[in-house]
Every structure is written in structure tokens, then in C-alpha cells.
N, C-alpha and C positions, 0 to 999 in steps of 0.2 A: 416484588418486582425481579424476573427472573434476568439468567445473564444478557439475552438475547436483547429482552426490551432497555435493559442499560447502555449496550453496546450502540443502540438505535440510536438513542438520545444523545449521547456520544458525539457519533457520528454526524447526526444531525449540529448539533450545536459545530462540530468544527466544518461542515459543509458553510452553515454559516461565516462562519470567520473566514473563512478563504473564500467569500463568495461563490459558491459554486452549487447549482442547481440541478442535484441530483436527479435520475429520472426513480421512479419509484421499485423497478426492477433491480436497478444497478446497485440504489441501498439496501434493498433485501438480498442483492448477492455479496456486497460488502460485509454485511449483519454475518450472516451464514459462516464465510468464510473465516471472519476474526474468531467465530466462535467454535469452528470444527477446522481451525487448523495446525498441521501438525510438518514438523521439517523432516524431509524422506530422502533428500541429496545426496548423493555423493560425486556425483558428477559436475562439471560446470553444467552451465544451463544451456549453452549454445552445443556442445557433444550430447544434451537431449534431444532440444531441436532437431537436430541434425537425424538423429536416433529414429525419432518422431515421424520423421519426411518417411520413411521406410517402411511406417507397420502400416495394419489394416487399417480402415475408415476410424473404427470406433476407439480402438489403443491410440491413434494418432488424437481425436477429440480428448480422452483424459490424459496425453502427457502433457499437451499444450495447453490445458488446463492449467494442470500441475504446475508447469512454468510459467506460466503468465501469475498465476496467483503469487509462487513463491519468489517471485519477483516484486509485486506487491507488496507484498509483508515486510522483505526486504528492505523494500526503496524506504517502505512507511515506516516500520520501525525500527529499525536499522541504519539508517541515511550516515548518522556518525561514524558511523566503526567502515561501511562501506568505501568511505570517501577518505581513507586511510589505505584500503587496498591497492591492486595492483589494476583490478577491473575499473573501480570507482564507480559511481552511480550513474556516469553514461550506459553502461554496458548493464547493469540490469535495469533501467529504463526502457535499453531498446529490447532489450528479450522480451521483457513483458508487454511492450507493447507492441511489439511484432507477431506472438505469441495471441495475446487476444487479435490481434487485427487476420491471421491465418485460421485462427478457429471460426471467427465471424465469416470466412468464405465457405469452411467446411459444411456447414451447417444449411440444412435449405432453408429456404426464403421465409415458410412458415411460422419457424421456431422461433418464438421470442427471445432469445438469448443470443439472436443474429443482432440486436439493439442492444442489447449489454455488453457483449464481448466489443463490438465499435464504441460503445460509450466507454468504456474501459480503455481501449487502445487511446481512441482521440485524447481522452482527458486523463492518461493514465498519471504520470505528475503531478496533477491537482488531484488526484482521489489519494496519492502515496501521502501527499502533504497532507491531508487531511487525516490519513489515519495515523500520523504522527504526532497529529494532539491529540488522539485517542490512545496511545502510548502509555501506560501508567507510571511509565518510569521522567515524563515529561509533566505530573502535577503535584506541585507543592503542599506533601503534605507534613512538612517538619524541615529543620532549617537543616539537616543534612540535605532532604532533597534539594532547596533550594542551591545548596553550595554545588551539588551535581549537578543540576541546571545551568547555574553559570559557569562552569567547567565546561559543558556542551555548547551552551551558549556560543564562549570562547574563542572554540575551536571551529562551529558552524556559522556562526551570528544569522541562526535561522531564528524567520519573524516572531513562530510562535514562542519558542523560550524567548526572545526578548521580552516577549509583552506579558509573560507569568514573570519576568524579572523585575517588569516596569510595573505591575500592579503590585508586586508584593514590595516595594519601595527600594529594590535591590541596586536600579539604573536608575536616572532620567527620564523622561520620554523628551 
């Protein structure tokens, strides 16, 4: 089984756990985002959004997509770390949702991605929560992993991490 198939299965499980009914195109988008994602930012997302507003249409679309995708992966995979920063989760959540919303308005109404970007904007936080379930460090495959998950749960009180710990008998239901 290839990487994309594994990611698709893990995301579908995560959607089920979050009671999130993702449309097929959004699911496809997220699988590709995870399989192809690379960080390439040295500037804050707000500055990148502002810079994008002064670009030609194609560059603007590319840069807004990059801002939305980066914010989604950061919130989904690194929420615990982001919570301890000056910006915090609300900043990344709002930047990502706004970037996807702006993208949906830039594309022609016939473009299939308009619906995907609107869905990602409207459900940004829920998709990020689903991505957190897919994060490899949220899977307990050893006692050391369980300790790390427990420490993360103590600082975040994340519901998914609690369920992992309950399943392993670390904390009571």
C-alpha cells in the first residue's frame, strides 16, 4: 500500500472520529497536501497574505494556497507548540481560513476547487483536528510514545489524545 492510500485511510478514520463528513474533493486535497507538504516560509503568514494581495492573479492564487496549506498543517500537526507562541492557534486558524476563503473568491465559479476551498475555510478547525489524529507522534506504538502523548495531553487536554490514553489504560474514562 502506498503513502497516499495509507494517508487516505488514516484521514477517513480521523474524519469518522471527529464526525466530519468531508466531501471527496476535500479529502483528495488533504491527502495530497500531506503527501507533498514542505515548509518554505520565513515570514509570518499575515505578511505573506498582504504580499499576495499585490501580486498578479496566478501568483496570488499560488501564495494564498500556500498560506492556507501551511496554516492547516501547522494547526493540525503542531497545535501544542503553536499554543505556546505569541501568535497562538487563533492566529493560524484565522489566517488559514481567510486564505482559503480568498482563494475561493479568486477562482472562476466553474472551477471545482472553489467548493474545496470554501469547505476548507468553513471547516478549517475541524480539518485541522482531523489532521492531528493522523500525526505520527499521536500514535502510541511504545511506552515512550505513551509518555509523550500523556505529556502533550496534560498541556493541551486534546480529546483525541485523551482517547488514546484511555484506550491504553493510562487514564480512566
